[in-house]
N, CA and C of each residue as an Amber inpcrd file, in Angstrom:
protein
   600
  98.1910000  -2.4310000 -43.5910000  97.6990000  -0.9480000 -42.6200000
  97.6380000  -1.7530000 -40.8830000  96.8020000  -2.6040000 -41.2430000
  96.9370000  -3.2090000 -39.6660000  98.3190000  -3.5110000 -39.3350000
  98.9410000  -4.0190000 -39.5940000 100.3320000  -4.3760000 -38.8670000
 101.1950000  -2.8930000 -38.4050000 100.2690000  -1.7750000 -39.2480000
 101.1090000  -0.1880000 -38.7940000 100.5460000  -0.2280000 -37.2520000
  99.6860000  -0.4620000 -36.7090000  99.0510000  -0.4960000 -35.2580000
  99.6160000  -0.9640000 -34.5070000 100.4700000  -1.9640000 -34.4970000
 101.4690000  -2.0800000 -33.5090000 102.4400000  -1.2000000 -32.9650000
 102.8220000  -0.2030000 -33.8190000 103.8590000   0.6620000 -33.2120000
 103.1290000   1.2470000 -32.4320000 101.8610000   1.3290000 -32.3400000
 101.2790000   2.8490000 -31.4680000 100.7990000   1.7420000 -29.7500000
 100.7790000   0.4840000 -29.6200000 100.6890000   0.1270000 -28.5380000
 101.4890000  -0.4730000 -28.1030000 102.3330000  -0.6350000 -26.6660000
 102.9240000  -2.0410000 -26.2100000 102.9850000  -3.7180000 -26.7120000
 103.4410000  -4.4800000 -26.7130000 102.6050000  -5.7310000 -27.5130000
 102.1470000  -6.4010000 -26.6500000 101.5790000  -6.1400000 -25.2260000
 100.2900000  -7.0580000 -24.7730000  99.7860000  -5.7930000 -23.5750000
  98.7860000  -5.5690000 -24.1870000  97.8280000  -4.6140000 -23.4010000
  97.5740000  -5.4640000 -22.2790000  97.4620000  -4.7260000 -20.9930000
  96.8960000  -5.4800000 -19.9640000  95.3540000  -5.5140000 -19.3370000
  94.1430000  -4.4740000 -20.8080000  93.3700000  -4.4770000 -20.4180000
  92.6410000  -4.2370000 -21.8520000  91.2380000  -4.7060000 -21.9850000
  90.9030000  -4.6390000 -22.6780000  89.2040000  -3.8060000 -22.5850000
  88.3320000  -2.5730000 -22.6040000  87.2520000  -2.5800000 -22.0610000
  86.0000000  -1.9960000 -22.9060000  85.5200000  -2.5400000 -22.9800000
  84.4360000  -2.1850000 -24.4570000  83.3370000  -1.8330000 -24.0810000
  82.5010000  -0.9150000 -24.2500000  81.0200000  -0.2420000 -23.9340000
  79.9690000  -0.3830000 -24.9890000  78.8350000  -0.3830000 -25.1690000
  77.7370000  -0.3250000 -26.1480000  76.3550000  -0.1670000 -25.1110000
  75.4430000  -0.0630000 -26.0500000  74.1510000   0.0970000 -25.6050000
  73.5960000  -0.4630000 -26.6460000  72.6500000  -0.1830000 -27.3190000
  71.5860000  -0.4190000 -28.2890000  71.8030000  -1.2360000 -29.3660000
  71.5570000  -1.9750000 -29.5630000  72.1340000  -3.3560000 -30.3530000
  74.0590000  -3.6400000 -30.5020000  74.3820000  -3.7930000 -28.7130000
  75.5300000  -4.1940000 -28.5450000  75.6210000  -5.3740000 -28.4140000
  74.2310000  -6.6470000 -28.3410000  74.4540000  -8.0200000 -27.7940000
  74.9450000  -8.6640000 -29.0480000  74.3010000  -7.9870000 -30.2400000
  74.7540000  -8.7860000 -31.2300000  76.2890000  -8.7540000 -31.8730000
  76.6770000  -7.0240000 -31.7860000  77.6140000  -6.7660000 -31.6130000
  78.7160000  -7.4160000 -31.2520000  78.7360000  -7.4880000 -29.7370000
  79.4180000  -8.5810000 -29.0890000  79.2950000 -10.4360000 -29.6280000
  78.4220000 -10.6340000 -30.0430000  78.4950000 -11.5100000 -30.1570000
  78.9750000 -12.5770000 -31.3680000  79.6180000 -11.2320000 -31.9570000
  80.6270000 -11.2650000 -33.0880000  81.8500000 -11.3190000 -32.6510000
  82.1100000  -9.8910000 -32.1980000  83.1900000  -9.5940000 -31.4450000
  84.0020000 -10.3960000 -30.3750000  83.1570000 -10.7680000 -29.1950000
  83.8020000 -11.5050000 -28.2620000  84.4340000 -13.1640000 -28.7980000
  83.8000000 -13.6170000 -29.4380000  84.3400000 -15.1070000 -29.6830000
  85.7960000 -15.0620000 -30.5710000  85.9670000 -13.6240000 -31.3400000
  87.4900000 -13.4180000 -31.8890000  87.8120000 -12.9750000 -31.8160000
  87.9730000 -12.1560000 -30.0910000  88.6500000 -12.0860000 -29.8030000
  89.3990000 -12.7520000 -28.3310000  88.5430000 -13.0010000 -27.4590000
  88.8260000 -13.7580000 -25.9100000  89.2300000 -14.6680000 -25.9530000
  89.3170000 -15.4810000 -26.8740000  90.3080000 -16.9400000 -27.4430000
  91.8160000 -16.5000000 -27.4630000  91.9990000 -15.2560000 -27.9040000
  93.7040000 -14.8750000 -28.9860000  93.9840000 -14.0520000 -27.8520000
  93.4840000 -13.1710000 -26.6640000  94.8090000 -12.6570000 -26.0860000
  94.6480000 -12.9170000 -24.0870000  95.5100000 -12.5700000 -23.3560000
  95.2350000 -12.8880000 -22.3400000  95.3180000 -11.8280000 -21.6090000
  94.5120000 -10.3900000 -22.1430000  93.9770000  -9.2210000 -21.3760000
  92.8080000  -9.6500000 -20.7750000  92.5190000  -8.5720000 -19.7600000
  91.2070000  -8.7570000 -19.0830000  90.4790000  -7.7400000 -19.9410000
  89.1700000  -8.7920000 -20.1450000  88.2580000  -7.9090000 -20.7540000
  86.9470000  -7.1090000 -20.4210000  86.9320000  -6.7160000 -19.7830000
  85.7400000  -5.9650000 -19.2880000  84.8150000  -4.6660000 -20.4710000
  83.4150000  -5.0670000 -19.9770000  82.6070000  -4.5150000 -20.7600000
  81.1890000  -4.3090000 -20.1530000  80.9110000  -3.0410000 -20.8140000
  79.5760000  -2.8870000 -19.7000000  78.4050000  -2.5430000 -20.9940000
  77.7350000  -2.9740000 -21.2180000  76.2490000  -2.8710000 -21.6400000
  75.4030000  -2.4170000 -20.5120000  74.6010000  -1.0810000 -21.1670000
  73.4980000  -0.4610000 -20.7920000  72.4170000  -1.5820000 -20.3760000
  71.9130000  -1.6600000 -18.8760000  71.0850000  -2.6440000 -18.8050000
  69.9170000  -2.4350000 -17.9650000  68.3170000  -2.2950000 -18.0650000
  67.3680000  -1.8750000 -17.0730000  67.9530000  -2.2630000 -15.8340000
  67.5270000  -1.0360000 -15.1160000  67.7590000  -1.3480000 -13.4580000
  66.6060000  -2.4370000 -13.0380000  66.9100000  -3.1070000 -11.7650000
  66.2950000  -4.0430000 -11.4240000  65.9340000  -5.7380000 -11.7340000
  67.0750000  -5.5870000 -12.8770000  67.0380000  -6.7410000 -13.2510000
  68.3270000  -7.7180000 -13.1470000  68.1790000  -9.1570000 -12.6350000
  69.9860000  -9.5210000 -12.5310000  69.9750000  -9.8150000 -14.2200000
  71.3810000  -9.5340000 -14.7730000  72.3730000  -9.8070000 -15.4800000
  71.8170000 -10.9270000 -16.1230000  71.7330000 -11.4200000 -17.3270000
  71.9850000 -12.7340000 -18.0050000  73.4070000 -12.5000000 -18.8260000
  74.0290000 -11.5550000 -19.0070000  74.8540000 -11.9100000 -19.8870000
  76.4000000 -12.6310000 -19.7160000  76.3470000 -12.9070000 -18.9450000
  77.3930000 -14.0850000 -18.0390000  76.8030000 -15.0060000 -18.4430000
  75.7210000 -15.6630000 -18.6500000  75.4760000 -16.7440000 -18.9130000
  75.2870000 -17.4120000 -20.0190000  74.2930000 -15.7810000 -21.0210000
  74.6440000 -15.9110000 -22.2310000  75.9430000 -16.1270000 -22.9710000
  76.7050000 -15.7080000 -22.8230000  77.8640000 -15.3710000 -23.8060000
  79.0990000 -16.7340000 -22.9580000  79.0200000 -17.3210000 -21.3840000
  79.6940000 -18.2400000 -20.7170000  78.9870000 -19.4750000 -21.6880000
  77.8860000 -19.4370000 -21.6810000  77.6400000 -20.6210000 -22.7960000
  78.0980000 -20.9650000 -23.6770000  78.3470000 -19.9110000 -24.6840000
  79.1960000 -20.0230000 -25.7270000  80.6710000 -19.8630000 -26.2060000
  81.2360000 -19.1610000 -24.9330000  82.6880000 -19.0940000 -25.2170000
  83.4110000 -20.0780000 -24.0380000  84.7860000 -20.8740000 -24.9310000
  85.5640000 -21.5880000 -23.7550000  85.7920000 -20.1770000 -23.1970000
  86.3300000 -19.2450000 -23.0360000  86.9410000 -18.4320000 -22.1230000
  86.0330000 -18.0930000 -21.1150000  86.9100000 -18.2810000 -19.4290000
  85.9500000 -18.1990000 -18.4730000  84.8720000 -16.3940000 -18.6620000
  83.7430000 -16.3390000 -18.6330000  82.8010000 -15.1740000 -18.6010000
  82.2740000 -15.0130000 -17.1050000  82.4310000 -14.0160000 -16.3790000
  81.9020000 -13.6590000 -15.6320000  81.5990000 -12.2000000 -15.3250000
  80.8180000 -12.5620000 -13.7250000  79.9430000 -10.5700000 -13.5080000
  80.9870000  -9.9070000 -12.5910000  81.2320000  -8.8970000 -12.7390000
  82.4330000  -8.5780000 -11.4550000  81.7130000  -8.0510000 -10.3900000
  82.5940000  -8.2940000  -9.2470000  81.8940000  -7.8750000  -8.0220000
  83.1520000  -7.1100000  -7.4860000  82.5100000  -6.2720000  -6.3340000
  83.5030000  -5.5660000  -5.4790000  84.7440000  -5.9270000  -5.2470000
  85.4410000  -5.4420000  -5.0770000  87.3100000  -6.0350000  -4.5880000
  87.9330000  -6.7420000  -5.1450000  87.2440000  -7.4230000  -6.1990000
  87.4640000  -8.2900000  -6.9110000  88.7390000  -8.7430000  -7.7640000
  90.0850000  -9.3990000  -8.0490000  90.5850000  -8.9890000  -8.7610000
  90.5550000  -8.8210000  -9.9320000  91.3610000  -7.8260000 -10.7770000
  90.9260000  -7.5690000 -12.4560000  91.9140000  -8.7080000 -13.3030000
  91.7540000  -9.8990000 -12.9410000  92.7590000 -10.4250000 -14.1000000
  92.5690000 -11.1810000 -15.2340000  93.4450000 -11.2920000 -15.8450000
  93.6310000 -11.9250000 -17.3320000  92.8720000 -13.1540000 -17.8770000
  92.7590000 -12.8390000 -19.1050000  92.0300000 -14.7980000 -19.7410000
  90.9860000 -14.7370000 -19.3360000  90.4480000 -13.8600000 -18.8510000
  88.4410000 -13.9680000 -18.4090000  88.0590000 -12.6130000 -19.3510000
  86.5960000 -12.8090000 -19.5820000  85.5740000 -11.5460000 -19.5510000
  84.5850000 -11.1600000 -18.8430000  84.8440000 -10.0060000 -18.2920000
  84.0500000  -9.5760000 -17.0100000  82.7500000  -8.0750000 -17.3470000
  81.8080000  -8.3800000 -16.8620000  80.9600000  -7.9090000 -17.2650000
  80.2610000  -7.0780000 -16.3110000  79.8080000  -6.0910000 -16.0090000
  79.3200000  -5.1060000 -15.2830000  77.6970000  -5.6020000 -14.8570000
  77.6410000  -5.6490000 -13.4470000  76.0600000  -6.2040000 -13.0510000
  75.0770000  -4.8440000 -13.1230000  73.9060000  -5.4880000 -13.7300000
  73.2810000  -4.1930000 -13.5380000  72.7870000  -3.0680000 -12.5470000
  72.7180000  -2.0600000 -12.4030000  72.6960000  -0.8410000 -11.9340000
  73.5210000  -0.6370000 -11.0620000  74.6790000  -1.2240000 -10.7880000
  76.1810000  -0.7620000 -10.4540000  76.9970000  -0.4210000 -11.6330000
  77.9740000   1.0300000 -11.3160000  79.0720000   1.3580000 -11.7560000
  80.3170000   0.5380000 -11.5590000  80.9340000   0.2450000 -12.1520000
  81.9020000  -0.6790000 -12.0020000  83.2160000  -0.0010000 -12.7470000
  84.1490000   0.1970000 -11.4530000  85.6440000   0.9640000 -11.9900000
  86.8200000   0.2080000 -11.6040000  88.0070000   0.6000000 -12.3570000
  89.0620000  -0.2450000 -11.8070000  90.0940000   0.8400000 -10.5710000
  89.9710000  -0.3030000  -9.7860000  90.7190000   0.9020000  -8.7830000
  92.4750000   0.6370000  -8.9280000  93.5370000   1.4170000  -8.1780000
  94.7670000   1.2180000  -8.7000000  95.8700000  -0.0530000  -8.3420000
  94.7400000  -0.2610000  -7.0170000  95.2620000  -1.9140000  -7.2720000
  94.7190000  -3.2360000  -7.8500000  94.2880000  -2.6260000  -9.0980000
  93.8070000  -3.9880000 -10.1140000  92.8650000  -4.8500000  -9.3100000
  91.7710000  -4.0320000  -8.8410000  90.2580000  -4.3690000  -8.4300000
  89.3060000  -3.8570000  -8.4660000  88.1660000  -4.2650000  -8.8350000
  86.9310000  -3.8240000  -8.9420000  86.7460000  -3.4220000  -8.3540000
  85.6320000  -1.7860000  -8.6390000  84.6420000  -1.3030000  -7.4960000
  83.4620000  -1.1270000  -8.1370000  82.8860000  -1.5950000  -7.3870000
  80.7360000  -1.3640000  -7.5360000  80.3770000  -0.1140000  -7.1790000
  79.6800000   0.7440000  -7.1810000  78.9710000   1.5750000  -6.5380000
  77.1260000   1.7610000  -7.3310000  77.0820000   2.6200000  -6.6430000
  75.4720000   3.1040000  -6.7990000  75.4740000   3.8780000  -6.8430000
  76.3400000   5.3400000  -7.4480000  76.1220000   6.4150000  -7.3200000
  75.4940000   6.6930000  -8.4770000  74.4370000   8.2840000  -8.5100000
  73.7380000   8.4850000  -9.6890000  74.0860000   8.1030000 -11.2390000
  73.6890000   7.6770000 -11.8200000  73.5230000   7.5590000 -13.4610000
  74.5490000   8.3670000 -13.7170000  75.1390000   7.8800000 -15.2150000
  75.8810000   9.2070000 -15.6590000  75.4300000   8.9380000 -16.5940000
  75.3920000  10.4040000 -17.6380000  74.9490000  10.4430000 -18.9190000
  73.6980000   9.0790000 -18.9080000  72.7760000   9.2940000 -17.8810000
  71.1220000   8.4540000 -18.1830000  71.4520000   7.0790000 -17.5180000
  72.9580000   6.7660000 -17.3260000  73.0050000   5.0800000 -18.0020000
  73.8700000   4.4940000 -16.6500000  73.1360000   3.2500000 -15.9560000
  73.8160000   2.8380000 -14.4310000  73.7550000   1.1730000 -14.8140000
  75.0390000   0.6250000 -15.1740000  76.5670000   1.1830000 -14.9180000
  76.7730000   1.8860000 -16.2970000  77.9160000   2.5670000 -16.0010000
  78.2550000   3.4230000 -17.2620000  79.6650000   3.6130000 -17.6260000
  79.4530000   3.7080000 -19.2570000  81.1000000   3.6030000 -19.9400000
  82.3650000   4.4800000 -19.3560000  81.2600000   5.6850000 -19.7120000
  82.1610000   6.1430000 -19.2500000  83.3190000   6.2210000 -18.2190000
  82.3320000   5.9340000 -16.7490000  83.1350000   5.1000000 -15.6060000
  84.0340000   4.0570000 -15.3620000  83.7340000   3.3350000 -16.3290000
  84.8620000   1.9730000 -16.1220000  86.0080000   2.7370000 -17.3040000
  85.7180000   3.6350000 -18.9230000  86.9500000   3.8810000 -19.3730000
  87.8910000   5.1290000 -18.5990000  87.1190000   5.6480000 -17.7610000
  88.3980000   6.8050000 -17.1650000  88.4050000   6.0990000 -16.1130000
  88.1100000   5.6440000 -15.4470000  89.1760000   4.4550000 -14.6420000
  90.1990000   3.2800000 -14.4500000  89.5330000   3.0390000 -15.8200000
  90.7010000   1.9410000 -16.9060000  91.5800000   2.7400000 -17.2850000
  91.7450000   4.1310000 -17.5570000  92.7260000   5.0770000 -18.1140000
  93.7520000   5.3080000 -17.1720000  93.0820000   5.7210000 -16.2360000
  94.0390000   6.0040000 -14.9830000  95.2420000   5.0050000 -14.4230000
  94.7980000   3.4560000 -14.5310000  95.2090000   2.0120000 -13.8330000
  95.9770000   2.0850000 -15.0660000  95.5660000   1.7730000 -16.5500000
  96.2540000   1.3290000 -17.4570000  97.3890000   1.7620000 -18.0740000
  97.1270000   3.5260000 -18.6300000  97.4300000   4.1570000 -19.3040000
  97.6010000   3.6740000 -21.0390000  98.8230000   3.7300000 -21.3000000
  99.4500000   2.9620000 -22.4510000  98.7490000   1.6170000 -22.5120000
  98.3810000   0.8050000 -21.5860000  98.5290000  -0.8310000 -21.9130000
  97.2410000  -0.7700000 -21.5180000  95.8010000  -0.3590000 -22.0320000
  94.8480000  -0.4290000 -22.3650000  94.1740000   0.2860000 -23.6080000
  93.1500000  -1.2140000 -24.3180000  92.3570000  -0.6400000 -25.4030000
  90.9200000  -0.6340000 -24.9430000  90.2230000   0.6230000 -25.6130000
  88.8790000   0.8200000 -25.1290000  88.2100000   1.1510000 -26.5790000
  86.9660000   0.3690000 -26.5410000  86.7000000  -0.1940000 -27.6460000
  84.5480000   0.2510000 -27.5890000  84.0910000   1.5310000 -28.4770000
  82.8630000   1.9090000 -28.0510000  82.0830000   1.1550000 -29.6060000
  81.0560000   0.6590000 -28.4200000  80.2980000   0.2380000 -30.2110000
  79.1690000   0.8150000 -29.9770000  77.8150000   0.5810000 -30.7870000
  76.4470000   0.7890000 -31.7770000  76.1840000   1.3450000 -29.8220000
  75.4590000   2.3140000 -30.0730000  74.4510000   2.9300000 -28.9640000
  73.8240000   4.6170000 -29.3910000  72.8070000   4.4890000 -28.3740000
  72.0220000   5.4940000 -29.0000000  72.0770000   6.7260000 -28.0720000
  73.2820000   6.5930000 -27.0370000  73.5030000   7.8040000 -26.4480000
  75.2220000   8.6970000 -26.8280000  75.4090000   8.8480000 -25.7140000
  76.7580000   9.5410000 -26.0490000  78.0020000   9.0150000 -25.0810000
  77.4730000   8.2350000 -23.9190000  78.2100000   7.3390000 -23.1820000
  79.1600000   6.5700000 -23.5660000  80.1680000   6.9930000 -23.1090000
  81.1700000   6.3660000 -23.5660000  82.2820000   6.8250000 -24.3210000
  82.2500000   8.6290000 -24.6940000  82.6610000   9.0690000 -25.5330000
  83.8540000  10.2710000 -24.5440000  83.4180000  10.1630000 -23.8490000
  84.2080000  11.3730000 -22.5060000  85.0480000  10.0430000 -21.9190000
  84.4830000   9.1420000 -21.5170000  85.5500000   8.0240000 -20.9480000
  86.8050000   7.2250000 -22.2540000  86.0910000   7.5870000 -23.6600000
  87.1680000   7.3100000 -24.8660000  88.4490000   8.3990000 -24.9900000
  87.6780000   9.3990000 -24.4430000  88.5150000  10.2510000 -24.7620000
  89.9790000  10.7340000 -23.7180000  89.5200000  10.2880000 -22.3880000
  90.3510000  10.2730000 -21.4540000  91.3030000   8.9290000 -21.2340000
  91.1780000   7.7490000 -22.3980000  92.0080000   6.5750000 -22.9780000
  92.7400000   7.1650000 -23.5330000  92.1530000   7.8800000 -24.3370000
  93.3090000   8.8880000 -25.3070000  94.4670000   9.7130000 -24.5550000
  94.0030000  10.1390000 -23.9840000  94.9900000  11.4660000 -23.2090000
  96.0250000  10.6920000 -22.1840000  95.6530000   9.4760000 -21.8660000
  96.0530000   8.6920000 -21.0830000  97.0480000   7.7360000 -21.9030000
  97.3640000   7.4910000 -23.1610000  97.9110000   6.8810000 -24.3890000
  97.5060000   5.7860000 -24.4220000  96.0310000   5.4910000 -23.9220000
  95.7910000   4.5540000 -24.5100000  95.0920000   4.2080000 -26.0380000
  94.7380000   2.8410000 -25.9750000  94.0300000   3.0900000 -27.6110000
  92.7170000   3.0410000 -27.8250000  92.1320000   3.6260000 -28.6990000
  90.4000000   3.8940000 -28.7450000  89.9870000   3.2590000 -30.4690000
  89.3240000   2.4240000 -30.3130000  88.5560000   1.8200000 -31.7070000
  86.9770000   2.1410000 -31.2850000  86.8900000   2.6020000 -32.1260000
  84.7870000   3.0070000 -32.6950000  84.4010000   1.7690000 -33.4920000
  83.3940000   1.2790000 -33.5250000  82.3160000   0.5890000 -34.3090000
  82.1130000   1.6740000 -35.7820000  82.2470000   1.0720000 -36.9270000
  81.7720000   1.9970000 -37.9990000  80.8180000   2.2660000 -37.6000000
  80.1820000   3.8630000 -37.4390000  78.9110000   3.9710000 -37.3640000
  78.0720000   3.5320000 -38.5470000  78.0740000   3.1700000 -40.1560000
  77.0520000   2.7010000 -41.1140000  77.1470000   1.5640000 -40.5960000
  77.6820000   0.5910000 -39.9060000  77.3060000  -0.6810000 -39.5870000
  76.6910000  -0.8610000 -37.8780000  76.3150000   0.3390000 -37.4220000
  75.8650000   0.2370000 -35.8980000  74.2880000   0.2090000 -36.2380000
  74.0950000  -0.2150000 -35.6010000  72.6210000  -0.3560000 -34.9530000
  72.1800000   0.7610000 -34.9170000  72.7110000   1.4500000 -33.5190000
  72.2730000   3.0340000 -33.6460000  73.8370000   3.6750000 -33.9010000
  73.9330000   4.8090000 -34.0130000  75.1750000   5.6150000 -34.0070000
  75.3980000   6.3620000 -33.4930000  74.4880000   6.9970000 -32.6160000
  74.6280000   8.1370000 -31.6650000  75.8940000   7.6830000 -30.7680000
  76.6130000   6.9990000 -30.4440000  77.1610000   6.4780000 -29.3560000
  78.8710000   6.5970000 -30.3860000  78.5320000   5.7010000 -31.5040000
  80.0220000   5.7360000 -32.0640000  80.3530000   7.1710000 -32.8080000
  79.4660000   8.0300000 -33.4120000  79.4660000   9.1980000 -33.7940000
  79.7740000   9.9330000 -32.7190000  79.7930000  10.2140000 -31.2400000
  79.8800000  11.2320000 -30.2000000  81.5090000  11.1070000 -30.1950000
  81.8520000   9.4290000 -29.9120000  83.2370000   8.7800000 -29.9050000
  83.8000000   9.6380000 -30.3310000  83.6440000   9.5250000 -32.0400000
  84.9100000   9.5300000 -33.0890000  85.0410000  11.2170000 -32.5150000
  83.5780000  11.7770000 -32.7820000  83.9560000  13.1250000 -32.2680000
  84.9590000  14.0240000 -31.3210000  84.2990000  13.4510000 -29.9700000
  85.2420000  13.7530000 -28.6470000  86.4260000  13.1220000 -28.6360000
  86.5960000  11.8790000 -29.2010000  87.8670000  11.4700000 -28.9520000
  88.9590000  11.2120000 -29.9910000  88.9000000  11.6860000 -30.4990000
  89.9150000  11.2240000 -32.0800000  90.7300000   9.8730000 -31.8740000
  89.4740000   8.5470000 -32.0670000  90.1180000   7.4040000 -31.8030000
  90.9420000   7.0430000 -33.5190000  92.0830000   6.0590000 -32.5680000
  92.9280000   5.9130000 -33.7300000  92.6150000   4.5480000 -34.8440000
  91.4490000   3.9830000 -34.3910000  91.1170000   3.1300000 -35.4390000
  88.8580000   3.3400000 -35.6270000  88.5700000   3.3100000 -36.6840000
  86.9430000   3.3280000 -36.8180000  86.9370000   2.1390000 -37.7220000
  86.0920000   1.3100000 -37.5420000  86.3570000   0.1470000 -38.7720000
  85.3190000  -1.2110000 -37.9590000  84.6830000  -1.5410000 -38.8870000
  83.5120000  -2.7260000 -39.4120000  84.2300000  -3.7850000 -37.5510000
  83.1520000  -4.2630000 -36.6100000  83.2460000  -5.0880000 -35.9780000
  84.1130000  -6.2170000 -36.6280000  84.3860000  -6.8600000 -37.8810000
  85.1470000  -8.0470000 -38.6220000  86.7790000  -6.9810000 -38.4440000
  86.9760000  -5.9200000 -39.2230000  87.9780000  -5.2950000 -38.9120000
  88.6230000  -5.4090000 -37.5920000  87.6470000  -4.4750000 -36.7550000
  88.1890000  -4.3760000 -35.1870000  89.0200000  -5.6200000 -34.8380000
  88.3670000  -7.2140000 -34.6570000  89.0320000  -8.1860000 -34.5290000
  90.0130000  -8.5900000 -34.9510000  90.3080000  -8.2660000 -36.2360000
  91.2900000  -8.3690000 -37.1290000  93.0480000  -7.3500000 -36.3930000
  92.0730000  -6.1490000 -36.0560000  92.7990000  -5.5450000 -35.5890000
  93.3170000  -5.7900000 -34.0160000  92.8800000  -6.0420000 -33.5290000
  93.2530000  -6.8840000 -31.9510000  93.5030000  -8.5070000 -31.6220000
  93.6910000  -8.8130000 -32.2610000  94.8680000  -9.8360000 -32.7950000
  96.1530000  -8.9560000 -32.9160000  96.5120000  -8.3420000 -33.7720000
  98.1540000  -7.4610000 -34.0570000  97.9450000  -6.6540000 -32.7950000
  97.0250000  -5.5790000 -32.2330000  97.3230000  -5.4980000 -31.1390000
  97.8290000  -6.0640000 -29.8070000  97.0890000  -6.9040000 -29.7560000
  97.2270000  -7.4610000 -28.2220000  98.7220000  -8.4280000 -27.7720000
  99.4570000  -9.2480000 -29.5550000 100.4970000  -9.7290000 -29.2310000
 100.3180000 -11.0220000 -29.3810000  99.1660000 -11.8440000 -29.0950000
  98.9600000 -12.8230000 -28.7570000  98.5160000 -13.9120000 -29.8210000
  98.4710000 -13.2560000 -31.5300000  97.5780000 -13.8310000 -32.3520000
  98.7070000 -15.2130000 -32.9030000  97.7870000 -15.9870000 -33.2130000
  98.4120000 -17.5030000 -33.6420000 100.0420000 -16.8900000 -34.5190000
């Protein structure tokens, strides 16, 4: 069945966008090591963070992975072969020239950074060359963005709600976006090996 997924996307997506909230750090700890070293796509991650604090996620994951891990900066090119984390208290979007744009516009779905903002902008830029992944979380941020990815021809993956620490975010994405794949993290990683075309 996993091999049938390849027909849904071009062989090498340009970007993989990932969003999560409550429980997402553990989920990323499982997913990123299995995916980052196996794809040349840019991986851009939004995790809901409390305002007023510097994000420690680039350091946390950078110390575990051989793939470069960076915090997104305004006007910086979105390059492949790296993991980019949204900084705390900034929305991150992808511009048409494939650079990051950071803003302090009001929170979306009570969150800044917002998963919807990233997903919607990336859908406009990458279209069918985009994979979006919605992980565990306690609100519905990401559902609208996942729907935009789906409408643009991209591929939407949602973590199995029964596996999630908080199932509201996956359930909302399933209800609103009709994802092509709903699966536990291990199967998501296996699927990405096939979808990216970069498997060994």
